[in-house]
BAFI-3210 file (N, C-alpha, C; in Angstrom, 3 decimals, decimal comma, padded with zeros to 6 digits):
// residues 148
n [1|2|3|4|5|6|7|8|9|10|11|12|13|14|15|16|17|18|19|20|21|22|23|24|25|26|27|28|29|30|31|32|33|34|35|36|37|38|39|40|41|42|43|44|45|46|47|48|49|50|51|52|53|54|55|56|57|58|59|60|61|62|63|64|65|66|67|68|69|70|71|72|73|74|75|76|77|78|79|80|81|82|83|84|85|86|87|88|89|90|91|92|93|94|95|96|97|98|99|100|101|102|103|104|105|106|107|108|109|110|111|112|113|114|115|116|117|118|119|120|121|122|123|124|125|126|127|128|129|130|131|132|133|134|135|136|137|138|139|140|141|142|143|144|145|146|147|148]
n.u [084,726|085,350|083,720|085,281|087,690|086,832|085,814|088,349|089,846|088,307|088,524|091,258|091,267|089,835|091,498|093,847|092,754|091,898|094,263|095,764|094,030|094,373|097,363|097,246|095,772|097,598|099,575|098,366|097,818|100,506|101,740|104,140|105,152|106,299|104,975|103,188|104,134|103,939|101,737|099,840|099,320|098,601|096,159|094,783|094,567|093,224|090,530|089,954|088,744|089,411|092,070|093,694|095,930|097,869|100,454|104,048|105,867|107,876|107,078|104,772|105,982|107,278|105,263|102,719|102,945|103,976|101,694|099,705|100,961|100,886|098,147|097,312|098,749|097,461|094,937|095,769|096,625|094,165|092,599|094,190|093,741|093,117|093,527|095,285|098,597|100,879|103,979|105,965|109,222|110,674|113,153|113,765|114,053|113,823|111,759|113,669|115,576|117,376|118,546|116,174|113,842|110,923|108,213|105,693|102,312|100,256|096,967|093,722|090,876|087,693|085,915|086,681|086,819|089,032|092,606|094,418|096,965|099,072|101,197|103,410|105,875|108,791|112,170|115,111|117,928|120,588|122,528|123,394|122,788|122,042|121,601|120,710|118,294|116,950|116,362|114,902|112,689|111,757|111,305|109,151|107,143|106,656|105,631|103,320|102,110|102,151|101,808|104,444]
n.v [083,590|086,034|086,214|084,266|085,573|087,722|086,536|085,254|087,262|088,585|086,554|086,664|089,305|088,906|086,936|088,369|090,408|088,912|087,895|090,216|091,280|088,968|089,296|091,797|091,163|089,525|091,165|092,795|091,472|090,608|088,298|086,758|087,124|084,924|082,719|082,070|080,369|077,900|075,764|077,461|079,177|077,131|076,348|078,607|078,601|076,180|076,776|079,331|079,858|081,743|081,984|080,182|080,291|081,479|083,687|083,196|083,827|085,494|086,947|088,245|089,763|091,553|092,633|092,745|093,642|096,398|097,507|097,232|098,730|101,124|101,660|101,414|103,592|105,683|105,451|106,134|108,815|109,906|109,544|111,200|113,637|117,035|116,788|117,251|115,820|113,469|112,703|109,821|108,742|105,550|103,725|100,274|096,839|095,025|092,431|090,377|091,054|092,990|096,442|098,865|101,814|102,861|104,705|106,259|107,285|109,155|110,370|111,746|110,366|110,862|108,737|106,740|106,121|108,035|108,090|107,184|105,144|104,527|102,705|104,332|104,012|101,903|101,665|099,870|100,594|102,320|103,931|105,547|108,343|111,780|113,158|111,343|110,410|112,771|113,200|111,000|111,789|113,992|113,032|111,248|113,200|114,301|112,002|111,507|113,753|116,157|119,525|121,810]
n.w [053,314|054,014|056,315|057,937|058,285|059,772|062,149|062,924|063,476|065,618|067,478|068,082|069,289|071,414|072,803|073,237|074,775|077,275|077,927|078,683|080,849|082,447|082,977|084,206|086,622|087,802|088,281|090,215|092,368|093,088|092,004|090,414|087,104|085,791|086,671|084,791|083,201|084,393|086,393|087,165|084,698|083,078|084,121|083,668|080,916|080,380|081,511|080,583|077,273|075,573|075,936|075,005|073,520|075,085|075,787|076,437|079,559|079,200|076,730|078,057|079,848|078,036|076,093|077,499|080,082|079,879|078,910|080,872|082,874|081,840|081,602|084,325|085,311|084,026|085,464|088,019|087,467|086,874|089,145|091,080|090,163|090,596|093,464|096,378|096,782|098,356|097,676|098,354|098,813|098,961|100,043|099,372|099,409|096,267|094,561|094,147|095,964|095,502|095,888|095,702|094,857|095,702|094,529|095,995|096,043|097,802|098,615|099,209|098,325|096,781|096,520|098,249|101,612|103,812|103,177|100,245|099,180|096,470|094,446|092,373|090,911|090,664|090,935|090,427|092,135|090,796|091,546|094,701|095,491|096,364|093,995|092,101|093,268|093,494|090,811|090,205|091,779|090,591|087,876|088,686|089,681|087,105|085,663|087,153|086,775|088,425|089,304|088,855]
ca.u [086,175|085,570|083,477|086,269|088,572|086,343|085,729|089,609|090,240|087,498|089,064|092,590|091,206|089,361|092,455|094,501|092,200|091,951|095,643|095,914|093,402|095,158|098,429|096,967|095,300|098,940|100,345|097,695|097,974|101,914|102,128|105,182|104,510|106,815|104,196|102,305|104,750|103,664|100,421|098,707|099,172|097,921|094,935|094,058|094,381|092,193|089,436|089,500|088,828|089,987|093,533|094,330|097,208|098,458|101,895|105,155|106,146|108,719|106,188|103,961|106,831|107,620|104,059|101,454|103,293|103,935|100,218|099,312|101,593|100,236|096,625|097,217|099,335|096,249|094,168|096,402|096,480|092,617|092,372|094,740|093,496|092,556|093,632|096,664|099,156|101,933|104,882|107,015|110,294|111,117|114,147|113,433|114,563|112,624|111,601|114,952|116,451|118,277|118,174|115,180|113,346|109,656|107,521|104,369|101,456|099,022|096,073|092,381|089,944|086,340|085,061|087,189|087,037|090,464|093,483|094,867|098,448|099,538|102,938|103,543|107,089|109,745|113,477|116,172|118,995|121,983|123,274|122,705|123,133|120,960|121,259|119,814|117,091|116,214|115,994|113,804|111,482|111,312|110,580|107,900|106,437|106,125|104,921|101,835|101,531|102,091|102,314|105,733]
ca.v [083,813|087,268|085,805|083,444|086,388|088,367|085,563|085,074|088,740|088,575|085,571|087,191|090,309|088,278|086,417|089,318|091,223|088,005|087,836|091,474|091,165|087,923|090,017|092,922|090,390|088,778|092,386|093,515|090,508|090,404|087,173|087,080|086,686|083,876|081,634|081,870|079,161|076,780|075,378|078,676|079,405|075,923|076,385|079,582|078,244|075,296|077,270|080,529|079,423|082,677|082,248|078,937|080,565|082,343|083,746|082,821|084,782|086,490|087,865|088,956|090,758|092,494|093,283|093,073|094,407|097,967|097,961|097,106|099,844|102,462|101,697|101,655|104,886|106,619|105,300|106,959|110,147|110,329|109,619|112,252|114,800|117,993|116,531|117,494|114,496|113,390|111,808|109,245|107,963|104,574|102,606|098,946|095,740|094,453|090,944|089,537|091,439|094,104|097,639|099,737|102,743|102,845|106,138|106,119|108,661|109,301|111,217|111,624|110,003|111,225|107,545|105,940|106,897|108,054|108,336|105,922|105,014|103,473|102,685|104,938|103,464|101,130|101,634|099,455|101,552|102,118|104,747|105,984|109,678|112,737|113,612|110,353|110,441|114,149|112,842|110,057|112,653|114,900|112,037|110,677|114,278|114,585|110,956|111,678|115,174|116,961|120,735|122,344]
ca.w [053,582|054,985|057,576|058,568|058,755|060,956|063,245|063,484|064,125|066,668|068,593|068,524|070,103|072,768|073,483|073,656|076,049|078,350|078,602|079,306|082,149|083,381|083,250|085,246|087,780|088,484|089,020|091,198|093,586|093,537|091,474|089,481|085,610|085,338|087,005|083,863|082,400|085,189|086,681|086,994|083,154|082,287|084,563|083,089|079,518|080,512|081,906|079,498|075,928|074,585|076,370|074,701|072,824|076,013|075,459|077,555|080,467|078,245|075,811|079,047|080,367|076,761|075,633|078,245|081,289|079,691|078,493|082,021|083,523|081,224|081,880|085,877|085,561|083,698|086,575|089,139|087,034|087,014|090,740|091,806|089,566|091,693|095,002|096,891|096,952|098,905|097,002|099,401|098,053|099,950|099,644|099,805|098,351|095,281|094,926|094,076|097,094|095,014|096,410|095,095|095,405|095,444|094,646|096,604|095,919|098,731|098,375|099,667|097,347|097,261|096,523|099,133|103,039|104,238|102,305|099,417|098,770|095,440|094,094|091,053|090,241|091,323|090,135|090,983|092,380|090,158|092,397|095,966|095,992|096,437|092,737|091,590|094,125|093,010|089,415|090,398|092,322|089,375|086,945|089,131|089,493|085,788|085,373|087,881|086,394|089,597|088,958|089,362]
c.u [086,206|084,982|084,423|087,269|088,239|086,261|087,342|090,173|089,655|088,210|090,503|092,376|090,749|090,603|093,446|094,041|092,022|093,368|096,101|095,489|094,216|096,335|098,132|096,378|096,634|099,570|099,852|097,810|099,459|102,317|103,115|104,711|105,222|106,119|103,366|102,837|104,615|102,132|099,462|098,361|098,305|096,537|093,925|093,596|093,172|090,656|089,000|089,668|089,555|091,518|094,356|095,782|097,813|099,784|102,812|105,234|106,989|107,869|105,070|104,616|106,998|106,403|103,134|101,721|103,305|102,541|099,540|099,706|100,936|098,737|096,518|097,724|098,188|095,282|094,653|096,225|095,008|092,430|093,048|094,432|092,868|092,332|095,110|097,160|100,463|102,842|105,934|107,987|110,869|112,122|113,794|113,917|113,393|112,552|112,694|116,044|117,380|117,744|117,206|114,714|112,042|108,978|106,212|103,656|100,377|098,313|094,505|091,567|088,429|085,474|085,596|087,355|088,360|091,255|093,996|096,295|098,645|100,840|102,762|104,731|108,018|111,064|114,359|117,343|120,202|122,889|122,559|123,172|122,001|120,707|120,372|118,602|116,288|115,756|114,929|112,375|110,957|110,737|109,216|106,827|105,824|105,257|103,494|101,268|101,294|102,527|103,551|105,479]
c.v [085,109|087,156|085,029|084,448|087,260|087,638|085,314|086,253|088,821|087,604|086,070|088,236|089,704|087,751|087,446|090,170|090,262|087,975|089,201|091,595|090,250|088,631|090,984|092,080|089,951|089,977|092,911|092,739|090,114|089,063|087,431|086,300|085,387|082,587|081,295|080,510|077,778|076,469|076,300|079,008|078,359|075,956|077,523|079,166|077,267|075,906|078,604|079,997|080,546|082,745|080,771|078,985|081,637|082,488|083,271|083,912|085,915|087,576|088,723|090,065|091,919|093,187|093,568|093,808|095,987|098,243|097,930|098,287|100,947|102,742|102,116|103,153|105,793|106,582|106,106|108,298|110,716|110,438|110,803|113,623|115,784|117,677|116,774|116,047|114,574|112,315|111,133|108,464|106,811|103,705|101,303|098,022|095,313|092,984|089,849|090,027|092,507|095,407|098,610|100,834|102,821|104,165|105,829|107,311|108,411|110,534|110,789|111,517|110,401|109,993|106,557|106,665|106,830|108,211|107,087|106,074|104,207|103,777|103,012|104,369|102,775|100,980|100,903|100,293|101,375|102,916|105,087|107,191|110,597|112,994|112,639|110,162|111,682|113,842|112,099|110,829|113,342|114,069|111,519|111,799|114,564|113,246|111,061|112,898|115,986|118,184|121,166|123,564]
c.w [054,376|056,179|058,543|059,117|059,796|062,212|063,885|064,174|065,592|067,999|069,164|069,635|071,519|073,558|073,953|074,948|077,268|078,774|079,095|080,727|083,052|083,875|084,586|086,558|088,570|089,022|090,026|092,508|093,817|093,096|090,447|087,964|085,066|085,727|085,874|082,951|083,066|085,269|086,583|085,594|082,601|082,736|083,957|081,578|079,337|080,693|081,019|078,080|075,107|074,967|075,871|074,023|073,769|075,773|076,771|078,549|079,871|077,558|076,901|079,605|079,255|076,385|076,613|079,519|081,011|079,497|079,868|083,008|083,061|081,659|083,492|086,050|085,127|084,699|087,671|088,696|087,287|088,422|091,326|091,231|090,457|093,060|095,177|097,114|097,671|098,153|098,145|098,510|099,321|099,540|100,280|098,823|097,410|095,374|095,013|095,106|096,650|095,803|095,402|095,592|094,825|095,552|094,900|096,441|096,887|098,603|098,859|098,399|097,741|097,322|097,675|100,602|103,332|102,931|101,475|099,084|097,626|095,004|092,621|090,216|091,228|090,493|090,974|091,012|091,593|091,043|093,623|096,304|095,856|094,740|091,984|092,008|093,643|091,616|089,428|090,916|091,099|088,329|087,319|089,195|088,038|085,420|086,010|087,558|087,457|089,042|089,546|090,283]
res [m|e|d|c|l|t|r|s|k|s|h|r|e|d|a|d|d|s|t|q|k|f|c|q|a|l|c|q|t|g|i|p|l|h|q|t|d|g|p|l|g|s|l|f|q|d|k|c|p|a|a|r|t|m|p|s|s|t|q|m|y|r|k|y|l|p|e|v|y|e|h|d|l|e|t|i|k|e|a|v|k|n|h|p|i|s|l|t|i|d|k|t|p|e|l|c|g|r|p|a|v|a|v|l|v|t|f|y|d|d|e|v|p|g|c|r|t|l|m|a|d|l|q|v|l|q|q|r|n|a|v|y|i|g|m|l|i|q|g|s|s|k|t|c|e|v|p|q]
***
């Protein structure tokens, strides 16, 4: 009985890990998570035994996307540590065409020649004034752990 429970727990952890990696791959390549409800999700389930019980796109958005975001944010924080950075605030439409503000972090990385630019945040605009943009810059500075 104990062996069965151990195997079941191990299988759940493998499935969870596979799903998180799949979610991360989708995000990094710009593929919307709702694609997991279609042929792409079916293909992943067929080819990855650990993902047979892959969740719907709704659960991907609710559970896995925040985990992927936190992991990627930690990667950014580690990459910019002890490097001078430039924060760029860029007003741009997001995927659905709504006005949004992207926060880009640019820095020189010891491992990559030249500078790197990573998107640290994307906020759909609620307001379009200097106070709102200032709050966004301040929040992004704290998120990226930029010394004040």
